C-alpha positions as CSV (number, residue, x, y, z in Angstrom):
1,M,87.7,88.4,93.9
2,G,90.0,85.4,94.1
3,E,88.3,83.9,91.1
4,I,88.8,87.1,89.1
5,F,92.5,87.1,90.0
6,L,92.9,83.5,89.0
7,F,91.1,84.2,85.7
8,S,93.4,87.2,85.0
9,F,96.4,85.0,85.9
10,N,95.2,82.1,83.7
11,A,94.5,84.5,80.8
12,V,97.9,86.0,80.8
13,M,100.2,83.1,81.8
14,P,99.6,81.1,78.6
15,I,101.0,84.1,76.8
16,L,104.1,84.2,78.9
17,L,104.6,80.4,78.7
18,L,104.5,80.4,74.9
19,V,106.9,83.4,74.8
20,F,109.2,81.5,77.1
21,L,109.0,78.5,74.8
22,G,110.1,80.6,71.8
23,W,112.9,82.0,73.8
24,F,114.0,78.6,74.9
25,L,113.9,77.2,71.4
26,R,116.2,80.1,70.3
27,V,118.6,79.5,73.2
28,I,119.0,75.8,72.3
29,N,119.5,76.8,68.6
30,F,116.4,74.8,67.5
31,A,116.2,77.1,64.5
32,D,118.0,80.1,63.2
33,D,116.9,83.7,62.9
34,G,115.9,83.3,59.3
35,F,113.4,80.6,60.2
36,F,111.7,82.8,62.8
37,K,111.6,85.8,60.5
38,K,109.8,83.7,57.9
39,A,107.4,82.5,60.5
40,N,106.8,86.1,61.6
41,T,105.9,87.0,58.0
42,M,103.6,84.0,57.8
43,V,101.8,85.0,61.0
44,F,101.3,88.6,59.8
45,K,100.2,87.8,56.3
46,I,98.1,84.7,56.8
47,F,97.2,83.5,60.3
48,L,96.4,86.8,62.0
49,P,94.2,88.1,59.1
50,V,92.3,84.9,59.1
51,L,91.9,85.1,62.9
52,L,90.4,88.6,62.7
53,F,88.1,87.5,59.8
54,V,86.8,84.6,61.8
55,N,86.3,86.7,65.0
56,I,84.2,89.2,63.1
57,Y,82.3,86.7,61.0
58,E,81.2,84.9,64.2
59,I,79.4,88.0,65.4
60,E,75.7,87.1,65.3
61,S,74.2,90.5,64.5
62,L,75.0,94.3,64.5
63,K,71.4,95.1,65.6
64,S,72.4,94.9,69.3
65,L,75.0,97.6,68.9
66,N,74.9,100.3,71.6
67,F,75.9,103.2,69.5
68,S,76.6,105.6,72.4
69,A,79.0,103.0,74.0
70,V,80.7,102.4,70.6
71,A,81.0,106.2,70.0
72,Y,82.5,106.6,73.4
73,C,85.1,103.8,72.8
74,V,86.1,105.4,69.5
75,A,86.6,108.8,71.2
76,A,88.5,107.2,74.1
77,I,90.8,105.3,71.8
78,L,91.6,108.4,69.8
79,L,92.3,110.4,73.0
80,I,94.6,107.6,74.3
81,F,96.3,107.6,70.9
82,I,97.0,111.3,71.0
83,T,98.1,111.3,74.6
84,G,100.4,108.3,73.9
85,Y,101.8,110.1,70.9
86,L,102.7,113.2,73.0
87,L,104.2,111.2,75.9
88,A,106.3,109.2,73.5
89,H,107.9,112.4,72.2
90,L,108.7,113.5,75.7
91,V,110.6,110.2,76.4
92,T,112.5,109.7,73.1
93,K,113.4,111.3,69.8
94,K,114.3,108.0,68.1
95,R,111.9,107.4,65.2
96,S,112.2,103.6,65.6
97,H,110.8,104.0,69.2
98,L,108.1,106.7,68.7
99,G,105.8,104.5,66.6
100,V,106.2,101.5,68.9
101,L,105.5,103.5,72.1
102,T,102.5,105.2,70.6
103,Q,101.1,101.9,69.4
104,C,101.6,100.3,72.8
105,S,99.5,103.1,74.5
106,F,96.2,102.4,72.6
107,R,96.4,98.9,71.1
108,S,95.2,96.3,73.6
109,N,95.1,92.5,73.4
110,Y,91.3,92.7,72.9
111,A,91.1,90.2,70.0
112,I,92.8,87.4,71.9
113,I,92.0,87.7,75.6
114,G,89.5,90.5,75.7
115,I,86.4,88.4,74.8
116,P,87.1,85.6,77.4
117,L,87.7,88.3,80.0
118,A,84.4,90.0,79.3
119,L,82.6,86.7,79.5
120,S,84.1,86.0,82.9
121,L,83.2,89.4,84.2
122,G,79.7,89.9,82.8
123,G,78.4,86.7,81.3
124,E,76.7,86.2,78.0
125,E,75.2,89.7,77.6
126,A,78.5,91.3,78.2
127,V,80.4,89.0,75.8
128,A,77.7,89.7,73.1
129,F,78.4,93.4,73.4
130,A,82.2,92.8,73.5
131,S,82.0,90.7,70.3
132,V,80.0,93.4,68.4
133,L,82.5,96.1,69.7
134,S,85.4,94.1,68.2
135,A,84.0,94.9,64.8
136,V,84.8,98.6,65.5
137,A,87.8,98.4,67.9
138,V,89.9,95.9,66.1
139,P,89.9,97.7,62.7
140,M,90.5,101.0,64.5
141,F,93.5,99.5,66.3
142,N,95.0,98.2,63.1
143,V,94.4,101.3,61.1
144,L,95.9,103.6,63.7
145,A,98.9,101.2,64.1
146,V,99.6,101.0,60.4
147,I,99.4,104.8,60.1
148,I,101.7,105.6,63.0
149,L,104.2,102.8,62.2
150,S,104.3,103.6,58.5
151,H,104.8,107.3,59.3
152,Y,107.9,106.7,61.3
153,S,109.3,103.9,59.1
154,A,109.0,106.2,56.0
155,E,111.4,108.7,57.4
156,K,111.3,111.8,55.1
157,E,111.1,110.0,51.8
158,K,109.3,111.5,48.9
159,G,105.6,110.5,48.8
160,A,105.5,109.3,52.4
161,I,101.8,110.2,52.9
162,K,100.8,108.3,49.7
163,K,102.9,105.3,50.8
164,T,101.4,105.3,54.3
165,L,97.9,105.3,52.8
166,M,98.8,102.4,50.4
167,R,100.3,100.4,53.3
168,T,97.1,101.0,55.3
169,V,94.9,99.7,52.5
170,K,97.2,96.7,51.7
171,N,97.9,95.7,55.2
172,P,96.8,92.0,55.7
173,L,95.2,92.7,59.0
174,I,93.1,95.5,57.6
175,I,92.1,93.2,54.7
176,G,91.1,90.5,57.1
177,V,89.0,92.8,59.3
178,F,87.1,94.4,56.4
179,A,86.6,91.1,54.7
180,G,84.9,89.9,57.9
181,I,82.7,93.0,58.0
182,A,81.8,92.6,54.3
183,V,80.7,89.0,54.8
184,L,78.8,89.9,58.0
185,L,76.8,92.5,56.1
186,I,76.2,90.1,53.2
187,R,75.0,87.5,55.7
188,S,72.5,89.9,57.2
189,A,70.9,90.3,53.8
190,I,70.5,86.6,53.1
191,P,66.9,85.3,53.5
192,L,66.1,83.1,56.5
193,D,64.6,79.6,56.5
194,G,61.8,78.4,58.7
195,A,64.1,77.9,61.7
196,G,65.3,81.5,61.4
197,A,68.7,80.6,60.1
198,P,70.2,82.0,56.8
199,V,69.5,79.8,53.8
200,F,73.2,79.9,53.1
201,S,76.2,80.2,55.4
202,V,79.8,79.3,55.1
203,E,79.8,77.1,58.2
204,G,76.6,75.4,57.2
205,N,77.0,74.9,53.4
206,L,80.8,75.0,53.2
207,P,81.9,73.2,56.4
208,F,85.2,72.0,55.0
209,F,86.2,75.6,54.1
210,Y,85.0,77.0,57.5
211,K,86.9,74.3,59.4
212,A,90.0,75.2,57.5
213,L,89.6,78.8,58.4
214,K,89.1,78.0,62.0
215,N,92.2,75.8,62.0
216,L,94.3,78.6,60.5
217,A,92.8,81.1,63.1
218,G,93.7,78.7,65.9
219,V,97.4,78.8,64.8
220,A,97.7,82.6,64.8
221,S,98.1,83.4,68.5
222,P,100.3,80.5,69.6
223,L,102.7,80.8,66.7
224,A,102.9,84.6,67.1
225,L,103.8,84.2,70.7
226,V,106.4,81.5,70.1
227,V,108.0,83.7,67.3
228,L,107.9,86.7,69.6
229,G,109.8,84.8,72.3
230,A,112.4,83.5,69.9
231,R,113.2,87.1,69.0
232,F,113.1,88.3,72.6
233,D,116.4,89.6,73.9
234,F,116.8,90.0,77.7
235,K,120.0,91.9,77.2
236,A,118.0,94.7,75.6
237,V,116.1,95.4,78.9
238,G,118.9,97.6,80.2
239,S,119.3,99.8,77.1
240,L,115.5,100.1,76.7
241,K,114.6,100.4,80.4
242,K,113.2,104.0,80.1
243,E,111.1,103.1,77.0
244,I,109.8,99.8,78.6
245,I,108.7,101.6,81.8
246,T,107.0,104.4,79.8
247,G,105.3,102.1,77.4
248,T,104.1,99.7,80.1
249,A,102.8,102.6,82.2
250,M,100.9,104.1,79.2
251,R,99.2,100.8,78.4
252,I,98.2,99.6,81.9
253,V,97.9,102.8,83.8
254,M,97.2,105.7,81.5
255,A,94.8,103.8,79.1
256,P,92.5,102.4,81.9
257,L,92.5,105.8,83.6
258,I,91.3,107.6,80.4
259,G,89.1,104.8,79.1
260,L,87.4,103.5,82.3
261,G,87.6,106.7,84.3
262,G,86.0,108.7,81.5
263,A,83.2,106.1,81.1
264,V,82.3,106.2,84.8
265,L,82.3,110.0,84.9
266,L,80.2,110.4,81.7
267,S,77.8,107.7,82.9
268,E,77.3,109.4,86.2
269,L,77.2,113.0,84.9
270,T,75.3,112.9,81.6
271,P,72.0,111.3,80.5
272,V,73.4,110.5,77.0
273,F,75.8,107.8,78.3
274,N,74.2,105.2,80.5
275,F,76.7,102.4,80.8
276,T,75.8,99.3,82.8
277,A,77.3,95.9,83.8
278,T,76.8,94.9,80.1
279,E,79.2,97.5,78.8
280,Y,81.8,97.8,81.5
281,P,83.3,94.3,81.2
282,A,83.9,95.0,77.5
283,F,85.5,98.4,78.5
284,I,87.8,96.6,80.9
285,S,88.8,94.2,78.2
286,L,89.3,97.0,75.8
287,F,91.3,99.5,77.9
288,A,93.0,97.4,80.7
289,T,94.4,94.3,78.8
290,P,98.1,94.2,77.8
291,T,99.3,95.4,74.5
292,A,98.4,93.2,71.5
293,V,100.7,90.3,70.5
294,S,100.1,91.3,66.9
295,S,101.6,94.7,67.6
296,A,105.1,93.2,67.7
297,V,104.4,91.2,64.5
298,M,103.3,94.4,62.8
299,V,106.4,96.3,63.9
300,G,108.5,93.5,62.4
301,E,106.7,93.8,59.1
302,I,106.3,97.6,58.8
303,G,109.2,99.0,60.7
304,G,110.3,100.1,64.1
305,D,112.3,98.7,67.0
306,E,111.3,95.0,67.2
307,Q,113.1,94.4,70.5
308,L,111.2,97.2,72.2
309,A,107.9,96.0,70.7
310,G,108.5,92.5,72.0
311,Q,109.5,93.7,75.4
312,L,106.4,95.8,75.8
313,V,104.1,92.8,74.9
314,V,105.8,90.7,77.7
315,W,106.0,93.4,80.4
316,T,102.5,94.7,79.9
317,S,101.3,91.1,80.1
318,V,103.1,90.5,83.3
319,V,102.1,93.6,85.1
320,S,98.5,93.5,83.8
321,M,97.8,90.4,85.9
322,L,97.9,92.7,89.0
323,T,96.3,95.8,87.5
324,I,93.3,94.0,86.0
325,Y,92.6,92.5,89.4
326,M,92.9,95.9,91.0
327,I,90.6,97.5,88.5
328,V,87.9,94.8,88.8
329,F,88.2,94.9,92.6
330,A,87.6,98.7,92.6
331,M,84.7,98.6,90.2
332,K,83.1,95.8,92.1
333,S,83.5,97.7,95.4
334,F,81.7,100.7,94.0
335,A,78.9,98.5,92.4
336,I,79.8,99.6,88.9
337,I,80.0,96.0,87.7
């Protein structure tokens, strides 16, 4: 158990250190707010879409997909989304807060720390399932986030529904995800050579292009965290205390209770769902990790309270170090994983 705690600590602390670096750079006036806003736009429109594309492109095959597990995750994410939406309305009536709180409830940091966490908890088989699941979960997170944030940023302007749909389709993260899925499907139709490898692949035949994509993807998370820290205001904690506590509780308490609790109950009570140590590490990564770093970036681009979004990324990351350890300890104790 000590190793699991250390892994959780080591997975989350780099996030906090990079956030602190961004905050420190702002304190010493290394760059002005205009620079960090431009960097935020660059992360949202270039680096994060490429990261999502590369993550999905690197999935070996969709043949190993456990459809019952994926169907359960889709249903659980929707239930968490609806529950978070209702709870957000009980806490605040501010439109700039409602979308941010709802997004925090369902959108985990699965794309960045979820896969390594699944590998640590369940080995190669678990990480294979977790990678395939990302092709469903990541697009779903982004589509729901664009919809809820666009809805509340649109106010009551004429044609709000149409504008929300257009924002969803044009969102860079959505484009990156579905571009990855499209290339993955095309790759599955390419003939294989004698060694069982595709006769053409981006990494094999266009290594210079693939390396460039990998380099861009590698920039996404660190730069997003530094920019987040630069725009983080500790003075806002007092005025947003209620929203921060609510959002953090929804992400690291409510979401795991619904997602993991429901999985255990269904697996024990019904023959349709038979989850094992292969699926549960991915479920922990999906439902128990802190809110996604890209959620704050998206709020800055689409609309909403950026300070609250940044605070929620930081505080869910801090508290999740303890809650992930507690969840893993409990599931190990009951021989679930």
